[in-house]
C-alpha positions in Angstrom: 7.7 -12.0 -6.6 7.2 -8.3 -4.8 10.3 -5.7 -5.0 10.4 -2.9 -2.0 12.2 -0.5 -2.3 14.3 1.8 0.3 11.8 4.3 -1.2 8.5 2.2 0.2 7.3 1.8 -3.1 6.4 -1.8 -3.5 6.3 -3.5 -7.1 5.3 -6.9 -8.7 8.2 -8.1 -10.6 9.0 -11.5 -13.1 12.4 -10.9 -12.3 14.5 -9.5 -9.3 17.7 -10.8 -8.9 21.3 -10.0 -8.0 24.2 -9.4 -7.8 24.3 -10.9 -11.1 28.0 -12.0 -12.6 29.3 -7.8 -13.0 28.2 -7.1 -9.5 24.7 -5.3 -10.6 20.5 -6.1 -9.7 18.3 -6.6 -12.3 13.9 -6.6 -12.1 12.0 -7.2 -14.8 8.1 -5.7 -14.8 5.1 -4.8 -16.0 4.6 -1.0 -15.6 2.9 1.2 -18.1 4.0 4.2 -17.0 6.7 7.0 -18.5 10.1 5.1 -18.4 11.8 8.6 -16.4 8.4 8.1 -13.7 10.5 4.3 -13.6 13.3 5.9 -13.4 12.6 8.2 -10.7 11.6 5.1 -8.3 14.1 3.5 -8.6 17.3 5.2 -8.8 19.4 6.6 -5.6 18.0 3.2 -3.4 19.6 2.4 0.2 18.0 -1.1 -0.3 16.1 -3.5 -2.4 13.9 -5.9 -0.6 12.7 -9.3 -2.6 10.0 -11.6 -1.3 9.1 -15.1 -3.4 7.3 -17.9 -2.3 9.8 -20.1 -4.6 12.7 -18.7 -3.2 12.6 -17.0 -0.4 12.9 -13.5 1.3 16.2 -11.4 0.5 17.6 -8.1 1.3 20.0 -6.5 -1.1 21.9 -3.2 0.3 23.3 -0.8 -1.7 22.9 -0.5 -5.1 21.5 2.9 -5.6 22.8 3.5 -9.4 20.2 3.1 -12.1 22.6 1.9 -15.1 19.9 1.0 -17.3 15.9 0.8 -18.0 14.7 0.4 -21.0 11.0 -0.7 -22.7 11.1 -4.5 -24.1 8.5 -5.7 -26.9 6.5 -7.2 -24.7 5.4 -3.7 -22.8 7.8 -4.9 -19.6 10.6 -2.8 -18.2 13.8 -4.0 -17.3 15.8 -2.0 -15.3 19.7 -2.5 -14.3 20.7 -1.0 -10.9 24.4 -1.5 -9.5 26.6 -0.3 -6.2 27.5 3.4 -6.6 30.8 4.0 -6.9 33.3 6.3 -4.2 34.6 8.4 -6.3 
């Protein structure tokens, strides 16, 4: 699955879906960079596009707040994005 962000970056993800039950968007991908570098690519997004031969293309608006990023035991990275609250 390919994930393209509004920052013009493209990533190959094992998983990318949303909105989930709590309204967030989840991405799991292989990326060997330091977590702060990866986080900078995903924080403050206006749009996320996914392309997958099995499920088709989709676009998600407004997932601009990085809520969680963690490296898993297998070296992949899990990212949770949420819509920015209007405060």
